N, C-alpha and C positions, 0 to 999 in steps of 0.2 A: 615535496608538495607544499605550496604556501597555504596560509590559513583560509583564504577565500575558497581555494580549490577544494581543500579538505572539508570545509563546511558544506560546499555544494555537493560533494560526493556523499556525505552523510544524509543530506536532505533528499538527494536522488534515490538513495537506498530506502529511506523511510517512505517516500512516495511510492516506490515500486512495491514495497511490502504491503502498504495500505491498499494499493490497487489489486494485488493478488488476494488479499483478505476479502475484499469486496466480491471478486469473482468467485471465490471458494464458498463463502458463507451466504452471500445474497443471491448469486446467480447459478449456483451449483454447476459452475463451468470453469474449473481450474485450467490455467493456461500453461502451467509448468508442473514438473514432477514434485513429489514431496521432498525428495533429496535436494532438488534445486532450490526449493523454498527454504528448507532448513539451512542451506549454504548461504542464502541471502541474509537470513536472520543472524547467522554466526558472524558473517562479515560486518554487519551493522553493529552487533553487540560488541565486537572487538574494537571497532572504531570509537564508539561512545564511551567504552571503558577507558580507553587511552586518552580520550579528549572529552571528558564530561561537560566541559564548558560549551561545547558545540552541539549538545543534545537539543533537537528541535522541540518546539512547544507541544506539537502533536506527536508525541513519542510513541511509535508502535510497540516498543518494549514494555510500555505501561498498559497496554490494552489487550483484551481477550476477544477473539472473534471479530465481528464487525457490526456497525449499526445497521438496522434493517432498512428496507426500501420504502416502508410506509404502506405496503399493501395490507398488512395486518395491524390490529390494535397492539399497543405496547403493554407489556406485563413486567412489573418490577419483581425480581426474584426476592424471596424472603431472605436469602443470603447469597452473596456473590458466587456465581459459577466460574470456576477458575480453569486454567489450562494445566498442562503438565510440562515440567522440564524434561529435556531429552538426554538420554545416554546412548552412545554409539559403540562403546567398547567396554571390556571388562574393567579397564582402568577407570572409566567414567563411573561405573557402579561402585568401585572401591572408594572413589572420592566422595560419592553421595553418602556412603556409610560413615566415612571418617568425618565429613563435614557435620553431619547430624550428631555424631558422638561428641564432637568438640562443643557444639551448640548446647548440648545437654550436660556437658561436663561428666560424661560417662564413657563406658567402653563400647566398642562396636558390637560385642556379643550381647549387650543389654538391649539392643534394638530388635533382636529377633524374638519370636518368629516374624517373618515378613510374608505377606500373602502375595503370591504371583498369579496374575490372571491375564487372559488374552486381551490385547488392545483392539477392540472392534472398530472396523473402518465404516462408521455410520454417521449419524447426526445426533449430537447431544441435545437432550431436552430435560425439562423438569415437569413433574406432575404434582399439583397441589391438591391435597385431600383435606376437607373440612368436615369434622364429625363423621369421618369415614367415607364421605362422598367425594368423588373426583369433581372438582369445580373449575380448575384452570390448568391448562397445559401450555408450555411456552418453549420456544427454541432458546439456545444459550444466548444468542444475540451478542452484545458486547460484554457479557458477563454480569452487568448490573441490570440491564433491561433486555428482554427478549420479545419475540413476536407471539401473539396469542394464536395458538393452533389447536385449541380445545376441540373444536368440531371435527378436525381431522384425526386427532389422537383417539377420539371416541370410536373411530371406525376400526381400530386395531384390536382384534379379538383377544390377543394375549395380554392386554392391559386391563386389570381389574377396574371396574367402574365404581365399586364399593369395597372398602376394607372390612375385615371381620370386626366383631365387637371387641372392645378393649384397646383398640388402637388409639394413638394420641389424637386429641381434638383438632390439631393443626400440624400437618407434616408435609414436607416437599420431598418427593422421591426423585432421584437423579438417575439417568440412564441413557442408553444409546438405541436409537431407532435404526434398524438395519434391514437388509434383504439377503436371504440365502442365495448362494450361487445358482442353484437349480431354478429357483423362482425367478431370478434375474434373467436367466437364459430364456425361460418361457415368456417373460414379459417382453423381451426384445423381439422374440419371434412374432408376438402379437402386434408390436409396434410396426414391424416391417410388413406384416400382412395387411395392415390398415394404412400403409403408405405414410407412416409417421417416422420421425427420426429416432433411431435406436439410442439408448443411453450408453455412455462411455464405460461405465462400471457400476457395480452394485451400490456404491456410496452415492454416486450422482442420482441413481434411480430412486434410492430411498429419500434423499433430500428433496428431489424434485417432486416426488409423490406427496411428501409430508407438507410441502408448501403450496399445494394446489389451492386456488381460491374456491373451488367447488369441492366440498367434502365427498360428494358422490364419486368423483374421480379417484380420490384417495381410497375410498372403500373398495375399489376394484383392484388395488395394488396389494401384493402379498407382503406387507410390512410386519416386522416383529420387533420386540423390545427386550433388551437385557437391562435390568436394574443394576447399578453399581454403587449406590449409596443414598444417604438422606442428608438433608441440610442441617439437622440437629438431632444427635443421638440420645440426648439426655432423657426424653420421655420414654425411650425404649428400655431403660434400665439395663443396659448392656455395657460391657467393658472392652470388648474386642470387635475389630472390624468383621471378623468371620461370623460373629454373632449377628451383626446387622444383616449380613447376606442370608443367613439362615432364616431370620425373621421375615425378610422380604420374600423369600421363597415360600415360607408358610402362608404369607398373605396372598399368594397366587401369582407373583411376578416371576418371569423367566430370569435366571441368573446364569452367568457364564459357567459352563459345566466343567471346564478344564482346570479351574483354579487349584492352587496347591500352596500349602504352607512350606516355606523354606527356613532352614535353621542355620544357614551359613552362606557366604558368598559363593562357595562351591555349589551349593544347592541351587542358587539363583541362576548361575551360568549353565548348570546342567539342565534345568527346566527350559531355559531359553533355547539351548541347542536341540533338545528333544522336540520342542514345538516347531522349531525351524525346519526340522526334518519332516514332521507331520503336516506342515503347512498346506501342501497341495491337496491333502485329503480332508482338511477341516471344511465343513460345509458352508462357512461364511468367511468373508474377507477379513484378514487381520493385518496389521502393519507393525506389530511388536508385542512386547510384554510390559504390563504395568506392575510395578512393585509398590506395595503399601505397607507401612509399619502397622502391625496388627493391634498393638496396644493403643486404645483410644486416648488414654491419659497422656501418652507420649506424643500422639498426634496433636493434642490440644496444646501441649507445651511448645512443640515445634512451630505451630502456626504456619504462616505463609509469608512469602515475599510478594512483590507487586502482582505478578501474574500466576505464580505457582505455589501450591502447598509444599512445604519443606519435606513432609513425611512420605511423599510419593514421587516416582520418576518413571518415565516411559523409556524402555530399552528398544530402540527402533531396529527393524530388520534391515539387512543389507539389500541392495537392489539386485534383482535377477539380471544375468548377463548372457550375451551371446556374441559371436564374431560373424561379421558379414562384410560385403563389399559396398563401398561408398560410390554410388553411380553418378551423383550430381550434387551440387550445392546451389540452393535457391535462396532468395531473400524474402523474408516475411516482414511486413511493416506493421508494427503494433499500434494499439489505440493511442499511445502517447508519442508516436513518431519514431520509436526506436527500431532500427533495422536489425533483425536477427537472422543470421545465417542458419539454414535448415539443411540437414543431411538427407538426401533422397537415397534410400538404401535398397539393396537387394532384400526383399522381404524375408524375415527370419522370425521364428517363434521364440518368445521370451515370456516365461511364466504363464503359458497358456494363451498368450495373445500374439497375433501376427503383427510385427512392427515393420513399417516401411519408411518412417520418417523419424528424425531425432534432432533435437536442438544442438547447435554448435555455439550458442551463447553470444559471442562477439568476436571481433577480429583478433583481440589479444589471445583468446582461447585457441583460435585457429593457428596462430603463430606459435604459441607455447607448445601445443600438441603436434605441430607440424602436420596438419591434416590437409589432404588434397584429394581431388577426384581420382578414383581408381584404387585408392588405398583399401586394404583390409583393416577394419576397425572393430574395436570392442564396444558394444552398446549395452547400456543398462537401463532397466525399467524399475522404478521404485514403487510400482503398484498403482499408478494412475495415468495421466493423459499423455504427456509428451516425454518420451525417453531421451537420454542424452548419450553422446559419444564420449567414451572414457579415454581411449587412447588408440593410437595406430599400432597394429600388430605386425603389419607387413606393408612396406612402401611399394607403390607402383612405379616401375621404371619410367613411365610417361607422366608421372605426377607433376602438375604445375601449381604453384601457390595461387590461391584464390584471391582475386582482386575485388575489393569492395566497390560497388558502383558509386559514381560521383553524383548521379541523379537518381531520384526516387523511382523505383520501378512501377509505382502506382500512379503518381501525379507528375513525374518528371521535374519536380522541384529540386533545388540544391540539397545535397547531403553534406552535413557538417559534422566533423569530429573535433570537439573542443580539446585543448591541451589538458592532460591529466585525466581525461574521461575515457572509459572503455567503450562506450556506446557511440555508434554513428546515429545521427538524428536527421530525419527529413524535416526541412524547414517549411514545408507546405502548410502544416497546421490545419487551419480552417479550410484550405483549398484542397487538401489531400483526402480522398475518399476513405482511406484506411483510418484516418484520424478525425474526420469531420464531426462525427457524432459526439465523440469524447470532447472535442474542442468546443462544440456548441453547448454542451452541458456546462463546461467551465465558463463560457461566455455569459450565460444567464445566471450564474451562481451568485451567492450572497455578496462576495467582495468585488463583483464585477457589475453587470447590468442589473442583477437582482430583480428579475421579472416574475411577479406572482403569477401562478398558473402555468409557468413553463418549467416545471420541475423535471426530474430525470425521466419519469414515465411518460409525461406528455411530450417532452422533446423527442424521445424515441418514437412515439406514435406519429408525430408530424414529420419526422425525418423519413421514416419508413414509407409514409404516404407520398413523399416527394414534395411536401408543402414547404418545408424549411430545409434548405441545403447549405445556405450561407447566412451570415449575420444579417445582411441586407434583406433577406427573405422574411425575417421576423417583422420588419417594419413595413413590408408591403403585404403582409398576410391578410389584413382586413380588406384591403382594396381588391385582392385576388379572390377572396373567399366566395364572393357571389358567382364567380365563373367556374368554380371547381365542380366536379360531378356530384359530390356529396358535401355540401357546406358543413362547416364545423358544428354549427348548432343542431344539425341533423345526425351527427355521428353518435355512436353508442357512448353513453356516459356524459354527453353534453346536451345543452339546451340553449335557448336564446340568451338567458341571463348569464350563464357561465361563459358563453362565447363573448358577450358584451363586456364582461368583467376582464376577460383575457385581453381584449383589444384596448380597454382602458388602461390596463397595467402596462402594456407595450407602449402606448402613447405617452404614459407618464415618464418613460425612460428615454424619450427622444432628446432630452437634455441631461447631461451628467458630467461630473468632474473629470478633469484630465487623468488623474491617477487611476480612476476606475476604468476608463477607456483603455489605457495602456495595459493594465492588468488583464483585461478581458481578451486581449489579442492572443494570449497564451504563448508569448515569446519565450523560448527556452531560457532558463535561469533568471527571468525577470518576473519576480513575484510581486505581491501586494506592497511590501515595504520598499522594494527597489523602485516600483512605479511611482510611489510618493516622492522619493528622492529625485527622480527624473522630472516629475511634474513641477516640483518646487524650483529646480534649477532652470528649466527652460520656459515654464509658465504657460505657453500656448502649444496647441497641437501642431500648428504650422512650424514653429521654431524647432520642436522636437523632431518632426519628420524630416526637416531640412538637415539637421545634424546627423540623423540616422542614415540619410542618403549619402551625404558627403563623407561621413566617417568611415565608409567602407574601405577607403584608402588609408592605411595606417600612417602614411606620411602627411595626411591632411591636418589642417587646423581643427576641423570638426572632430577628428579622432582624438586629438590632444585635449579638446574641451571635455570629451567624455571620460577619458582616462584620468583626468585630474580630479574628477568628482570623488569626494570622500565616500568610501563604501562601494564604489563601482570598480571592479577589477577587470583585468584584461579579458577574461573569459566572457564576462557580461557584455563588454563592449563588442566583442566579436559576434556573440549571439545576436545582439541588438541590430548591428549594422548588416550582418548577413541576412537576417530575417527580412529587412526592408529592401535589400538588394534583390531578393527573389521576386520576380515579376508577378507571380500568382498572388503573393501577399499584398503587393502594392494595389493590385486590382481589387482585392477584397476590402482593403482599407478605403480606397477611393469610393467604391460603391457604398460602403457604410456611411461615409461622411456626407453622402447625398441625402441621408435620412435622419441623421442625428447632429446635434450641436454639442460640441465639447467645450465646456466652460473653462476659460483661462483661470490660472491661479492668480488671485489678487494678492500681490506681495505687500507685506507690511512695510510701510515707509518708515525707516528708522534714521533719524538725523543724528548720527554720531560721527566722530572722527574716523571710525572704522567702517562706516556704511559703504558698501560696494567694494571693499577691499577683499583680496584673495589671501587667505591665511592657510599655512600648512603647519601642523603640529607633528613633531618627530622626536624620537627618543622617549624615555620614561619620565613622566611627570611625577613628582614626589608628593605633592599635596592636593592635586586634582586628578580625577580620573579623566581619560581622554574624552569620554562621553560628556562629562560636565564642562570641560573646556570648550568642546565643540558647541554645546548648547549656549554657552556664554557668548561665543563669537556670533552665532546666528541671531541671538537676541539683539546684538549690536549692529545687525545688518550686514555682517561680513559673509563671504562665501568661504566654506571650508573645503580645501582641495586635498587629494590624497597623494599628489606628487608635485615636485618642484619644477617650475619652468620660468622663463623670462617674464611671464605675466604675473608671477607670484609677487605679492606686495610685502608680506611679512612671513618669516619662518620662526616659529617658536620652538626652541631646541631644549629638550630635557636631557637627562643623563643618558650616556651611551648612544647619543645621536650619531648616525653613521653616514651613509651615502647621500642622503637628502641634505644634511648639513654641509657636506663637502661640495655638493653641487651649488647650494645657495652661496657659499663663499666664493666659488669660482665665477658665479654670475654677478657678484657684488650686490646681493639682495640685503634687505634689512633683516637682521637676526636679533631676536629677543630671547632672553632667558625666561624661565618659568616665573621668576619674581617680576620681571618686566611686564609680562602678560598680566599677572594678577593685579599689579599696580594700575595698569592701563584700564583693565576691566572695571576695577573699583572706581576709578576716577570718572568713568563713563556711565556708571550706574548699573553694572551687571554683576 
């Protein structure tokens, strides 16, 4: 895999992780299982460990949770709330112990005792007490800042509103809000009786209840709280983690009742297996065991890495499994356009839940596992929403390999699978109902049209009302507003002033730079930086659209123009040209251009001997970085290309120059050494 493809794979994984973080933490609506999410993170971490230079700026490995939606006020935690590293095997636990022993320059035995406690499947939160009085409660959020849910937390009867005399003047108690299985079942019965959608599982029910805008709704929900620590143990004058738990219990907090001190790895594994056996009978949902070094002095010395404390680890439970028949394979189009094959199963009970559908991930997984309709398959459920097919246990004699559709089942747009990519993508984007809302949110985001008043919440509101379905609808909203049944200014939360402000913000964006327009279209692989490169190269929207249209043919001059741009790889060109070849997208763009003016790029006129020349740098430069050499060339008015063609004017060849140099020699092009380039650049003032 070349560097461009590898970088794109890493960025796609990062985007997918952030997307699932948002669904899980902000919407209480996870779309994949815990196991599938863990696998995503493991794949991502393995890639950036092998290629740290390709780590994206917004690295999900450096974040905890997700930023809030803005429905609640923000609260900064007194100390960062972290996540936990995961162990899946006994070997992982052994490595955890050995790693910490090496860090402390001690023996593994010195780390014990270790406290083992159940990992509650709920919503993490912090409770701040000042002079014994509960003053602020917050969700974990992104670890640094959470959402203020004080009014909702105060409805939970098991949380003390005041601590006893003698407690520290300022302390933050950490814990998990959860719901018992029995209470969850009763709540869902009530939901169904009142014709409301039932919750998927106790975790979703707890999270959704806790994040209600009306605390009176939260008060009707049977929420509970287990404390698992404090932000700063010094004021408690204790030396062991077990002492903290006893103190919290004395203060009136519920604490996890199954916890146990372990004195060896054997004890840890024994406790894990014991709880795994008891799991169906435990009254609340758990998804593993958490181990914490008991000695607080050792915890302090061990500290933390970016997302995790070193002194603790979560030993995750394996997924529950069953065998059933695969009756059909259907396609689900996700919010980002990814086509996911879904197994339609003969319903089977797994872990107390009837399962009728399971994810098949992508075409590579289908081929690798040799899955076809009619097969008997092993299905596993990791404790939450969408189970997955693990393997085929018996092939059907009539089994036929599944063929991925070439057209989107939702909007009939072209489906494209880029080289070196596992996923098939619908190119409909803004025109595809499955993707439209997510695409519109991107369209108005900060690096695109950046329209004040059209944030995520308002865009969802207008989309669901049918007021905004395409980008052009944004710019006709004011004209249509007078004719709708309930004008915007009369809708809940709006007034004349706020509606006028929205229309003014929309009108302000009727003219915008070319690179923002391109980025807003949401073309696969074409982000903000690539949009700037394209804008600089083609300068006008008309020129860019022409080359996008004609470049669909790989033999065309337009395709060659695109592929020669430095930093634009084959996959990007394919995505760009296929996007505009799709008729739905041309209609969207044409309609949008009726309402907005795209500003051309004003090129800096540079009068140098290299002005307008096309230059290719190849091989390893010894005294300049490739970026510095490229910047010099651009300051002198030259175009830097990524490949050699007959239109190339100069090839600058560093050490170990390969095929590009040979092609330049065959074409009889001008070839310079690095010293030649430096001398020319210096003479021309760069």
